[in-house]
SEKOL-731893 format. One record per residue (C-alpha): residue in three letters; x, y, z. Coordinates in pm, whole numbers, always signed. Each point is the difference from the previous one (the first is absolute). Layout:
keti gulo->ALA, X->X, Y->Y, Z->Z
...
END
This chain:
keti gulo->MET, X->+11002, Y->+721, Z->+7827
keti gulo->SER, X->-64, Y->-256, Z->-229
keti gulo->GLY, X->-336, Y->-227, Z->-71
keti gulo->HIS, X->-177, Y->-78, Z->-317
keti gulo->ILE, X->-381, Y->+181, Z->-11
keti gulo->LEU, X->-226, Y->-98, Z->-261
keti gulo->ILE, X->-309, Y->+313, Z->-26
keti gulo->LEU, X->-349, Y->-118, Z->-109
keti gulo->VAL, X->-174, Y->+259, Z->-156
keti gulo->GLU, X->-360, Y->-32, Z->-206
keti gulo->ASN, X->-134, Y->+314, Z->-75
keti gulo->LEU, X->+213, Y->+198, Z->-159
keti gulo->SER, X->+316, Y->-87, Z->-206
keti gulo->VAL, X->+372, Y->+66, Z->+125
keti gulo->PRO, X->+154, Y->+303, Z->+3
keti gulo->PHE, X->-310, Y->+154, Z->-89
keti gulo->ASP, X->-113, Y->-60, Z->+385
keti gulo->ARG, X->+142, Y->+272, Z->+175
keti gulo->ARG, X->+45, Y->-138, Z->+301
keti gulo->VAL, X->+111, Y->-343, Z->-92
keti gulo->TRP, X->+281, Y->+122, Z->-167
keti gulo->GLN, X->+109, Y->+220, Z->+266
keti gulo->GLU, X->-15, Y->-296, Z->+232
keti gulo->SER, X->+213, Y->-204, Z->-243
keti gulo->ARG, X->+248, Y->+237, Z->-68
keti gulo->ALA, X->-6, Y->+96, Z->+351
keti gulo->LEU, X->+120, Y->-354, Z->+69
keti gulo->VAL, X->+236, Y->-50, Z->-263
keti gulo->ASP, X->+165, Y->+250, Z->+155
keti gulo->ALA, X->+3, Y->-94, Z->+338
keti gulo->GLY, X->+179, Y->-300, Z->-130
keti gulo->TYR, X->-334, Y->-256, Z->-38
keti gulo->LYS, X->-31, Y->-191, Z->-307
keti gulo->VAL, X->-330, Y->+107, Z->-195
keti gulo->SER, X->-243, Y->-173, Z->-202
keti gulo->VAL, X->-315, Y->+58, Z->-114
keti gulo->ILE, X->-329, Y->-141, Z->-163
keti gulo->CYS, X->-239, Y->+198, Z->-185
keti gulo->PRO, X->-209, Y->+65, Z->-276
keti gulo->MET, X->+52, Y->+132, Z->-341
keti gulo->GLY, X->-109, Y->+373, Z->-52
keti gulo->THR, X->-251, Y->+58, Z->-308
keti gulo->LYS, X->+260, Y->+287, Z->-123
keti gulo->GLN, X->+315, Y->-68, Z->+232
keti gulo->ASP, X->+185, Y->-219, Z->+167
keti gulo->ARG, X->-46, Y->-277, Z->-246
keti gulo->GLU, X->+315, Y->-190, Z->+3
keti gulo->ALA, X->-119, Y->-401, Z->+101
keti gulo->GLU, X->+347, Y->+89, Z->+223
keti gulo->ALA, X->+273, Y->+284, Z->+70
keti gulo->THR, X->+309, Y->+107, Z->+269
keti gulo->ILE, X->-68, Y->+383, Z->+37
keti gulo->ASP, X->+150, Y->+145, Z->+330
keti gulo->GLY, X->+100, Y->-333, Z->+51
keti gulo->VAL, X->-299, Y->-112, Z->+95
keti gulo->GLN, X->-94, Y->-276, Z->-180
keti gulo->ILE, X->-372, Y->+4, Z->-131
keti gulo->HIS, X->-234, Y->-296, Z->-124
keti gulo->ARG, X->-273, Y->+131, Z->-171
keti gulo->TYR, X->-334, Y->-244, Z->-147
keti gulo->PRO, X->-274, Y->+92, Z->-230
keti gulo->LEU, X->-381, Y->+135, Z->+181
keti gulo->ALA, X->-290, Y->+118, Z->-103
keti gulo->ALA, X->-129, Y->+225, Z->+251
keti gulo->ALA, X->-385, Y->-101, Z->+163
keti gulo->LYS, X->-336, Y->+53, Z->-209
keti gulo->GLY, X->-339, Y->-49, Z->+156
keti gulo->GLY, X->-22, Y->+44, Z->+370
keti gulo->PRO, X->+187, Y->-289, Z->+300
keti gulo->ALA, X->-62, Y->-246, Z->-321
keti gulo->GLY, X->+308, Y->+178, Z->-176
keti gulo->TYR, X->+179, Y->+5, Z->+281
keti gulo->LEU, X->+50, Y->-326, Z->+58
keti gulo->LYS, X->+92, Y->-67, Z->-334
keti gulo->GLU, X->+194, Y->+209, Z->+11
keti gulo->TYR, X->+183, Y->-68, Z->+378
keti gulo->SER, X->-10, Y->-340, Z->-78
keti gulo->LEU, X->+198, Y->-1, Z->-336
keti gulo->ALA, X->+281, Y->+270, Z->+228
keti gulo->LEU, X->+13, Y->-251, Z->+252
keti gulo->TRP, X->+41, Y->-286, Z->-261
keti gulo->HIS, X->+312, Y->+226, Z->-191
keti gulo->THR, X->+174, Y->+93, Z->+350
keti gulo->THR, X->+14, Y->-350, Z->+129
keti gulo->ARG, X->+164, Y->-158, Z->-336
keti gulo->LEU, X->+253, Y->+291, Z->-16
keti gulo->ALA, X->+59, Y->+37, Z->+370
keti gulo->LEU, X->+99, Y->-441, Z->+20
keti gulo->LYS, X->+195, Y->+65, Z->-301
keti gulo->ILE, X->+199, Y->+326, Z->+128
keti gulo->ARG, X->+2, Y->-286, Z->+330
keti gulo->ARG, X->+130, Y->-313, Z->-199
keti gulo->THR, X->+411, Y->+255, Z->-83
keti gulo->GLU, X->+6, Y->+253, Z->+369
keti gulo->ARG, X->-127, Y->-35, Z->+345
keti gulo->ILE, X->-297, Y->+240, Z->+36
keti gulo->ASP, X->+7, Y->+107, Z->+383
keti gulo->VAL, X->-260, Y->+214, Z->+21
keti gulo->VAL, X->-272, Y->+97, Z->-190
keti gulo->HIS, X->-208, Y->+273, Z->-26
keti gulo->ALA, X->-316, Y->+63, Z->-140
keti gulo->CYS, X->-240, Y->+331, Z->-55
keti gulo->ASN, X->-347, Y->-53, Z->-2
keti gulo->PRO, X->-291, Y->+57, Z->-153
keti gulo->PRO, X->-17, Y->-283, Z->-57
keti gulo->ASP, X->+12, Y->-216, Z->+319
keti gulo->VAL, X->+18, Y->-328, Z->-101
keti gulo->LEU, X->+424, Y->-1, Z->-80
keti gulo->VAL, X->+41, Y->-111, Z->+322
keti gulo->VAL, X->-11, Y->-373, Z->-156
keti gulo->VAL, X->+276, Y->+58, Z->-235
keti gulo->ALA, X->+243, Y->+108, Z->+372
keti gulo->LEU, X->-233, Y->-317, Z->+121
keti gulo->ILE, X->+177, Y->-245, Z->-268
keti gulo->LEU, X->+315, Y->+180, Z->+43
keti gulo->ARG, X->+30, Y->-68, Z->+348
keti gulo->VAL, X->-92, Y->-347, Z->+0
keti gulo->LEU, X->+293, Y->-54, Z->-261
keti gulo->GLY, X->+236, Y->+206, Z->+214
keti gulo->GLY, X->-30, Y->+156, Z->+262
keti gulo->THR, X->-156, Y->+413, Z->-199
keti gulo->ARG, X->-87, Y->+213, Z->+251
keti gulo->PHE, X->-304, Y->+242, Z->-73
keti gulo->VAL, X->-32, Y->+380, Z->-27
keti gulo->PHE, X->-337, Y->+185, Z->-58
keti gulo->ASP, X->+70, Y->+307, Z->-131
keti gulo->GLN, X->-430, Y->+95, Z->+8
keti gulo->HIS, X->-67, Y->+282, Z->-249
keti gulo->ASP, X->-357, Y->+11, Z->+7
keti gulo->LEU, X->-308, Y->-126, Z->+298
keti gulo->VAL, X->-147, Y->-272, Z->-275
keti gulo->PRO, X->-279, Y->-41, Z->+201
keti gulo->GLU, X->-93, Y->+371, Z->+6
keti gulo->LEU, X->+89, Y->+4, Z->-392
keti gulo->PHE, X->-230, Y->-286, Z->-149
keti gulo->ARG, X->-283, Y->+143, Z->+265
keti gulo->SER, X->+74, Y->+363, Z->-156
keti gulo->ARG, X->-12, Y->-117, Z->-353
keti gulo->PHE, X->-269, Y->-260, Z->+7
keti gulo->GLU, X->-276, Y->+117, Z->+250
keti gulo->ARG, X->-231, Y->-261, Z->-212
keti gulo->ALA, X->+193, Y->-328, Z->+108
keti gulo->GLY, X->-118, Y->+6, Z->+315
keti gulo->GLU, X->+164, Y->-86, Z->+318
keti gulo->TRP, X->+128, Y->-339, Z->-143
keti gulo->LEU, X->+268, Y->+197, Z->-181
keti gulo->TYR, X->+139, Y->+173, Z->+294
keti gulo->TRP, X->+41, Y->-281, Z->+202
keti gulo->ALA, X->+143, Y->-233, Z->-246
keti gulo->THR, X->+263, Y->+271, Z->-23
keti gulo->ARG, X->+39, Y->+51, Z->+335
keti gulo->VAL, X->+53, Y->-377, Z->+60
keti gulo->ALA, X->+289, Y->+46, Z->-321
keti gulo->GLU, X->+156, Y->+259, Z->+153
keti gulo->ARG, X->-5, Y->-150, Z->+452
keti gulo->ILE, X->+125, Y->-311, Z->-235
keti gulo->THR, X->+277, Y->+249, Z->-71
keti gulo->TYR, X->+58, Y->+144, Z->+278
keti gulo->PHE, X->+73, Y->-343, Z->+187
keti gulo->PHE, X->+234, Y->-125, Z->-175
keti gulo->ALA, X->+251, Y->+304, Z->-58
keti gulo->ASP, X->+326, Y->+61, Z->+210
keti gulo->ALA, X->-124, Y->+367, Z->-16
keti gulo->VAL, X->-139, Y->+263, Z->-108
keti gulo->ILE, X->+47, Y->+353, Z->-236
keti gulo->SER, X->-338, Y->+251, Z->+104
keti gulo->THR, X->-9, Y->+333, Z->-272
keti gulo->ASN, X->-69, Y->+172, Z->+318
keti gulo->GLU, X->-182, Y->-9, Z->+393
keti gulo->SER, X->-295, Y->-78, Z->-131
keti gulo->TYR, X->+50, Y->-325, Z->-157
keti gulo->ARG, X->+350, Y->-103, Z->+267
keti gulo->ARG, X->-335, Y->+74, Z->+235
keti gulo->ILE, X->-192, Y->-261, Z->-202
keti gulo->ALA, X->+244, Y->-253, Z->-17
keti gulo->ILE, X->+63, Y->-52, Z->+363
keti gulo->GLY, X->-349, Y->+10, Z->+66
keti gulo->ARG, X->-194, Y->-172, Z->-279
keti gulo->GLY, X->+332, Y->-211, Z->-91
keti gulo->GLY, X->+101, Y->-104, Z->+329
keti gulo->MET, X->+395, Y->+153, Z->-102
keti gulo->LYS, X->+205, Y->+69, Z->+309
keti gulo->PRO, X->+42, Y->+372, Z->-7
keti gulo->GLU, X->+392, Y->-50, Z->+1
keti gulo->ARG, X->-16, Y->-233, Z->-385
keti gulo->VAL, X->-216, Y->+277, Z->-124
keti gulo->ARG, X->+167, Y->+310, Z->-156
keti gulo->VAL, X->-108, Y->+300, Z->-129
keti gulo->VAL, X->+180, Y->+75, Z->-338
keti gulo->ARG, X->-178, Y->+298, Z->-207
keti gulo->SER, X->-73, Y->+39, Z->-341
keti gulo->ALA, X->+212, Y->+336, Z->-46
keti gulo->PRO, X->+132, Y->+251, Z->-345
keti gulo->ASP, X->+380, Y->+3, Z->-43
keti gulo->LEU, X->+55, Y->+357, Z->+40
keti gulo->THR, X->+288, Y->+9, Z->-257
keti gulo->LYS, X->-319, Y->-103, Z->-221
keti gulo->PHE, X->-236, Y->+205, Z->+146
keti gulo->MET, X->+172, Y->+313, Z->-10
keti gulo->PRO, X->-205, Y->+380, Z->-69
keti gulo->ARG, X->+127, Y->+135, Z->-359
keti gulo->GLU, X->-101, Y->+275, Z->-185
keti gulo->PRO, X->-375, Y->+48, Z->-89
keti gulo->ASP, X->-67, Y->-50, Z->-387
keti gulo->PRO, X->-330, Y->+252, Z->-50
keti gulo->GLU, X->-77, Y->-219, Z->-350
keti gulo->LEU, X->-112, Y->-261, Z->+235
keti gulo->LYS, X->-331, Y->+208, Z->+100
keti gulo->SER, X->-142, Y->+54, Z->-339
keti gulo->GLY, X->-44, Y->+361, Z->-49
keti gulo->LYS, X->-164, Y->-62, Z->+397
keti gulo->PRO, X->+104, Y->+247, Z->+323
keti gulo->TYR, X->-35, Y->-348, Z->+206
keti gulo->LEU, X->+181, Y->-304, Z->-63
keti gulo->ILE, X->-180, Y->-297, Z->+228
keti gulo->ALA, X->+157, Y->-374, Z->+3
keti gulo->TYR, X->-29, Y->-362, Z->+88
keti gulo->LEU, X->+215, Y->-265, Z->+0
keti gulo->GLY, X->-75, Y->-390, Z->+55
keti gulo->VAL, X->-205, Y->-284, Z->-54
keti gulo->MET, X->-338, Y->+34, Z->-242
keti gulo->GLY, X->-198, Y->-257, Z->+206
keti gulo->PRO, X->-308, Y->-58, Z->+108
keti gulo->GLN, X->+66, Y->+58, Z->+402
keti gulo->ASP, X->+286, Y->+267, Z->-88
keti gulo->GLY, X->-282, Y->+294, Z->+1
keti gulo->VAL, X->+77, Y->+165, Z->-367
keti gulo->ASP, X->-354, Y->-15, Z->-79
keti gulo->CYS, X->-73, Y->+224, Z->+318
keti gulo->ALA, X->+276, Y->+243, Z->-123
keti gulo->LEU, X->-167, Y->+35, Z->-326
keti gulo->ARG, X->-330, Y->+126, Z->+155
keti gulo->ALA, X->+186, Y->+213, Z->+216
keti gulo->LEU, X->+161, Y->+178, Z->-286
keti gulo->ALA, X->-361, Y->-31, Z->-183
keti gulo->HIS, X->-175, Y->+226, Z->+311
keti gulo->LEU, X->+340, Y->+203, Z->+5
keti gulo->ARG, X->-50, Y->+64, Z->-404
keti gulo->HIS, X->-419, Y->+62, Z->+2
keti gulo->ASP, X->-119, Y->+96, Z->+339
keti gulo->LEU, X->+306, Y->+212, Z->+152
keti gulo->GLY, X->+68, Y->+119, Z->-387
keti gulo->ARG, X->+397, Y->+7, Z->+43
keti gulo->ASP, X->+82, Y->-67, Z->-364
keti gulo->ASP, X->+351, Y->+124, Z->+79
keti gulo->VAL, X->+164, Y->-390, Z->+82
keti gulo->HIS, X->+100, Y->-248, Z->-160
keti gulo->ALA, X->+30, Y->-317, Z->+66
keti gulo->ILE, X->+260, Y->-325, Z->-43
keti gulo->PHE, X->-49, Y->-374, Z->+134
keti gulo->MET, X->+303, Y->-199, Z->-81
keti gulo->GLY, X->-38, Y->-371, Z->+39
keti gulo->THR, X->-216, Y->-304, Z->-131
keti gulo->GLY, X->-179, Y->-267, Z->+164
keti gulo->ASP, X->-295, Y->-242, Z->-86
keti gulo->ALA, X->-282, Y->+288, Z->+52
keti gulo->ILE, X->+178, Y->+244, Z->-228
keti gulo->ASP, X->-239, Y->-73, Z->-290
keti gulo->ASP, X->-269, Y->+73, Z->+214
keti gulo->LEU, X->+150, Y->+328, Z->+153
keti gulo->ILE, X->+73, Y->+130, Z->-385
keti gulo->ALA, X->-397, Y->-72, Z->-40
keti gulo->LEU, X->-50, Y->+205, Z->+340
keti gulo->ARG, X->+191, Y->+262, Z->-143
keti gulo->GLU, X->-214, Y->+45, Z->-286
keti gulo->GLU, X->-303, Y->-52, Z->+147
keti gulo->LEU, X->+62, Y->+237, Z->+259
keti gulo->LYS, X->+103, Y->+283, Z->-274
keti gulo->LEU, X->+384, Y->-17, Z->+91
keti gulo->THR, X->+136, Y->-84, Z->-296
keti gulo->GLU, X->+212, Y->+361, Z->-61
keti gulo->MET, X->+72, Y->+48, Z->+379
keti gulo->VAL, X->+167, Y->-356, Z->+94
keti gulo->GLU, X->+278, Y->-196, Z->-189
keti gulo->PHE, X->+55, Y->-349, Z->+73
keti gulo->THR, X->+438, Y->-55, Z->-145
keti gulo->GLY, X->-4, Y->-423, Z->+151
keti gulo->ARG, X->+320, Y->-111, Z->+164
keti gulo->VAL, X->+252, Y->+311, Z->-24
keti gulo->PRO, X->+384, Y->+0, Z->+31
keti gulo->ASP, X->+104, Y->+143, Z->+312
keti gulo->GLU, X->+154, Y->+252, Z->-122
keti gulo->PHE, X->-378, Y->+127, Z->-74
keti gulo->VAL, X->-90, Y->-72, Z->+316
keti gulo->GLN, X->+236, Y->+205, Z->+171
keti gulo->ARG, X->-53, Y->+277, Z->-316
keti gulo->CYS, X->-355, Y->-24, Z->+49
keti gulo->LEU, X->-7, Y->+13, Z->+396
keti gulo->SER, X->+211, Y->+286, Z->+33
keti gulo->THR, X->-222, Y->+248, Z->-247
keti gulo->THR, X->-318, Y->-160, Z->+213
keti gulo->ASP, X->-159, Y->+218, Z->+209
keti gulo->VAL, X->-265, Y->-279, Z->+158
keti gulo->CYS, X->+34, Y->-357, Z->+17
keti gulo->LEU, X->-256, Y->-235, Z->+6
keti gulo->SER, X->-34, Y->-335, Z->+252
keti gulo->PRO, X->-370, Y->-66, Z->-12
keti gulo->ASP, X->-29, Y->-367, Z->+155
keti gulo->PRO, X->-358, Y->-29, Z->+101
keti gulo->LEU, X->-58, Y->-115, Z->+393
keti gulo->ASN, X->+3, Y->-411, Z->-38
keti gulo->PRO, X->+70, Y->-258, Z->+250
keti gulo->LEU, X->+387, Y->+18, Z->-216
keti gulo->ASN, X->+125, Y->+335, Z->-36
keti gulo->ASN, X->-94, Y->+130, Z->+276
keti gulo->LEU, X->+311, Y->-212, Z->+124
keti gulo->SER, X->+147, Y->-4, Z->-266
keti gulo->THR, X->+339, Y->+235, Z->-45
keti gulo->MET, X->-69, Y->+132, Z->-356
keti gulo->ASN, X->+455, Y->+56, Z->-200
keti gulo->LYS, X->-211, Y->+350, Z->-188
keti gulo->VAL, X->-14, Y->+120, Z->+349
keti gulo->VAL, X->+325, Y->-30, Z->+67
keti gulo->GLU, X->+113, Y->+147, Z->-304
keti gulo->TYR, X->-225, Y->+300, Z->-80
keti gulo->MET, X->+155, Y->+58, Z->+395
keti gulo->ALA, X->+373, Y->-119, Z->-179
keti gulo->MET, X->-73, Y->+285, Z->-289
keti gulo->SER, X->-86, Y->+287, Z->+260
keti gulo->ARG, X->-376, Y->+6, Z->-123
keti gulo->PRO, X->-312, Y->+39, Z->+196
keti gulo->LEU, X->-275, Y->-254, Z->-26
keti gulo->VAL, X->-342, Y->-47, Z->+37
keti gulo->SER, X->-116, Y->-347, Z->+171
keti gulo->PHE, X->-327, Y->-148, Z->+185
keti gulo->GLU, X->-38, Y->-51, Z->+317
keti gulo->LEU, X->+205, Y->-358, Z->+85
keti gulo->VAL, X->+242, Y->-103, Z->+253
keti gulo->GLU, X->+286, Y->-110, Z->-162
keti gulo->ALA, X->-28, Y->+359, Z->-244
keti gulo->ARG, X->-12, Y->+176, Z->+299
keti gulo->VAL, X->+338, Y->-195, Z->+170
keti gulo->SER, X->+224, Y->+61, Z->-342
keti gulo->ALA, X->-113, Y->+372, Z->-87
keti gulo->GLY, X->-17, Y->+141, Z->+350
keti gulo->ASP, X->-96, Y->+377, Z->-89
keti gulo->ALA, X->+107, Y->-18, Z->-412
keti gulo->ALA, X->-306, Y->-102, Z->-54
keti gulo->GLU, X->-395, Y->+155, Z->+8
keti gulo->TYR, X->-238, Y->-244, Z->+148
keti gulo->VAL, X->-318, Y->-36, Z->-86
keti gulo->PRO, X->-309, Y->-204, Z->+90
keti gulo->ALA, X->-10, Y->-411, Z->-140
keti gulo->ASN, X->-98, Y->+15, Z->-301
keti gulo->ASP, X->-162, Y->+305, Z->-17
keti gulo->GLU, X->+99, Y->+114, Z->-410
keti gulo->TYR, X->-131, Y->+387, Z->+57
keti gulo->ALA, X->+151, Y->+71, Z->+357
keti gulo->PHE, X->+315, Y->-148, Z->-288
keti gulo->ALA, X->-42, Y->+236, Z->-250
keti gulo->GLU, X->+3, Y->+311, Z->+252
keti gulo->ALA, X->+273, Y->-112, Z->+165
keti gulo->ILE, X->+183, Y->+11, Z->-329
keti gulo->GLU, X->-123, Y->+388, Z->-53
keti gulo->ARG, X->+156, Y->+97, Z->+311
keti gulo->LEU, X->+268, Y->-110, Z->-45
keti gulo->LEU, X->+64, Y->+124, Z->-363
keti gulo->ASP, X->-91, Y->+332, Z->+173
keti gulo->ASP, X->+230, Y->-41, Z->+243
keti gulo->PRO, X->+367, Y->+11, Z->-72
keti gulo->GLU, X->+162, Y->+35, Z->+314
keti gulo->ARG, X->-168, Y->-232, Z->+110
keti gulo->ARG, X->+41, Y->-248, Z->-262
keti gulo->ALA, X->+399, Y->+53, Z->+25
keti gulo->GLU, X->+60, Y->-63, Z->+385
keti gulo->MET, X->-246, Y->-322, Z->-5
keti gulo->GLY, X->+248, Y->-65, Z->-263
keti gulo->ARG, X->+317, Y->+77, Z->+200
keti gulo->ILE, X->-143, Y->-172, Z->+328
keti gulo->GLY, X->-30, Y->-303, Z->-316
keti gulo->ARG, X->+329, Y->-29, Z->-91
keti gulo->SER, X->+193, Y->+55, Z->+384
keti gulo->ARG, X->-242, Y->-272, Z->+105
keti gulo->VAL, X->+86, Y->-294, Z->-263
keti gulo->GLU, X->+399, Y->+143, Z->+37
keti gulo->ARG, X->-22, Y->-42, Z->+349
keti gulo->ASP, X->-231, Y->-346, Z->+35
keti gulo->LEU, X->-153, Y->-101, Z->-328
keti gulo->SER, X->+283, Y->-93, Z->-264
keti gulo->TRP, X->+174, Y->-308, Z->-83
keti gulo->ASP, X->+283, Y->+111, Z->+197
keti gulo->VAL, X->-192, Y->-55, Z->+326
keti gulo->SER, X->-152, Y->-362, Z->-175
keti gulo->ARG, X->+291, Y->-102, Z->-120
keti gulo->GLN, X->+139, Y->-32, Z->+354
keti gulo->ASN, X->-269, Y->-166, Z->+92
keti gulo->LEU, X->+7, Y->-188, Z->-241
keti gulo->LEU, X->+357, Y->-150, Z->+8
keti gulo->GLU, X->-66, Y->+6, Z->+467
keti gulo->PHE, X->-293, Y->-210, Z->-126
keti gulo->TYR, X->+209, Y->-255, Z->-192
keti gulo->ALA, X->+271, Y->-15, Z->+237
keti gulo->ALA, X->-219, Y->-122, Z->+234
keti gulo->VAL, X->-130, Y->-242, Z->-262
keti gulo->PHE, X->+263, Y->-184, Z->-62
keti gulo->SER, X->+173, Y->+36, Z->+380
keti gulo->ARG, X->-279, Y->-331, Z->+87
keti gulo->ILE, X->+122, Y->-163, Z->-355
keti gulo->THR, X->+230, Y->-320, Z->+118
keti gulo->PRO, X->+212, Y->-65, Z->-312
keti gulo->ARG, X->-6, Y->-242, Z->-168
keti gulo->PRO, X->+111, Y->-170, Z->-327
keti gulo->ALA, X->-14, Y->+107, Z->-361
keti gulo->ALA, X->-326, Y->-188, Z->-152
keti gulo->GLY, X->+143, Y->-306, Z->-246
END
């Protein structure tokens, strides 16, 4: 294959963004030229320009949003300006065949339209999140105006997209129904673990801090991710169910981390709950290989119900059982590898943890089911093939044209 794909991502740096990095590497390995424009990280990915494993990366400084919707308006405006500036810089010296925009936000279509006017560039929308549902879940007080503003931005993005990548079938149905996309132009490419990196290894008993059992959470810690629900469930486990034989490790960070640490103290869980921040893959493998029960505490809301959580599939790849609230896509992904409880019932969540702690045979069977399902249907090998077939179809519709001058 040949052709130049420009990938745009705003909410994480690259290669820290695991999905974008996997996509970039897969496309380079298939013979495409790949450039990425993204923000700089806070502690990693600090160089303005870098070429890693054949991927050309262009980064810009960007502060995370603060202060509610107004903060996001400022963040997205700056990101759009920097992204446009860097895209035009690249285009001055290189032809760009496809702009591959990863959301959120749903404003990067502007960059694709500018490049389309200048030279016929195609536009691929890689929909990581349902932004209207995301903002409705995070900012209930902002009212319907914010929801409908994001719906308009999403609809414009769909309208100008030549093709759409969806992360699951629920998102694909929305792209076809709400977005008006032709079914043949929408392909599911799941966020999926690389099984060469997610392999069970020897447990590390020291991670249990002297307790018989270890519970773990892996992922983002934002207001909509339910880590506060997990902490309150652990408080029920400790104070109401009397389990003092458990240590819990929460891996990751996010814009709710300070509130979560304060909640840990308020719930008197300081000795039981450990926050590690972001950790390397080696620690993730070691921790999950030691863990008895994993947590997927995302509460029921319009976004979470239809979204596939990366952590769910990563727990399954590590042969770990998990507890989840009853969500549509959680059940699609995990099947019998998870214990499900009524939506947002934190006491039931605690009871489910206790049931699994007391049933090692069921934990082991759930772990085997999860690993087998990932190997068969949910690994990056499967997603990689879907991505390459998608791009073969996109490029088959591109008429060759001279390089930009």
